[in-house]
C-alpha atoms as one frame of an Amber mdcrd trajectory, in Angstrom:
protein
  85.838  84.057 106.624  83.113  82.970 109.001  81.050  81.545 106.119  83.999
  79.498 104.892  84.466  78.005 108.335  80.742  77.210 108.479  80.998  75.375
 105.148  83.995  73.432 106.421  82.214  72.466 109.647  79.103  71.425 107.731
  81.225  69.242 105.465  83.039  67.756 108.498  86.418  69.185 107.517  87.315
  70.546 110.953  90.564  68.576 111.063  91.638  69.765 107.606  90.805  73.392
 108.355  92.664  73.130 111.673  95.804  72.129 109.751  95.310  74.966 107.278
  94.828  77.390 110.174  97.953  76.112 111.952 100.046  76.326 108.806  98.890
  79.784 107.806  99.285  81.418 111.195 102.109  79.541 112.906 104.214  78.228
 110.020 103.749  81.225 107.698 102.464  84.168 109.748 104.768  84.152 112.767
 108.076  83.804 110.879 106.912  86.335 108.284 105.865  88.687 111.092 109.269
  88.353 112.737 110.929  89.024 109.405 108.835  92.099 108.658 108.755  93.372
 112.217 112.380  93.005 113.150 114.523  92.439 110.072 112.824  95.134 107.980
 112.225  97.383 111.034 108.474  97.712 110.519 107.743  96.931 114.163 104.172
  96.178 115.123 102.954  97.269 111.706 104.996  94.482 110.068 103.622  91.927
 112.507 100.075  93.045 111.679 100.793  92.824 107.950 102.003  89.269 108.422
  98.895  88.383 110.441  96.677  89.771 107.696  98.701  87.901 105.058  98.260
  84.665 107.035  94.526  85.262 107.161  94.432  85.984 103.428  96.431  82.828
 102.709  94.042  80.781 104.845  91.053  82.234 102.977  92.603  81.435  99.598
  93.436  77.853 100.599  89.931  77.205 101.962  88.414  78.726  98.790  90.519
  76.340  96.702  89.445  73.377  98.831  85.776  74.360  98.521  86.108  75.008
  94.790  87.698  71.620  94.103  85.127  69.688  96.135  82.790  67.300  94.371
  79.592  68.390  96.098  77.505  65.581  94.592  79.839  63.091  96.252  79.592
  65.007  99.542  75.776  64.862  99.383  75.909  61.127  98.757  78.210  60.656
 101.765  75.898  62.745 103.942  72.854  60.708 103.008
């Protein structure tokens, strides 16, 4: 995940990645963790599963963003 964040910082996408991070951990991960941890009685293990799922979701979203990027256009903007 560190390399994906480095790509995002190099492309000046900090704001976009901050929104993705917020959405994956606080909008998805915390409610899902509460659901798994308390509703399905998984306790701390359910909360950890939700945290890992939030991290996986963040990785997938950033991969999609990187994959759909027109890198020739990004190079032109950087120059």
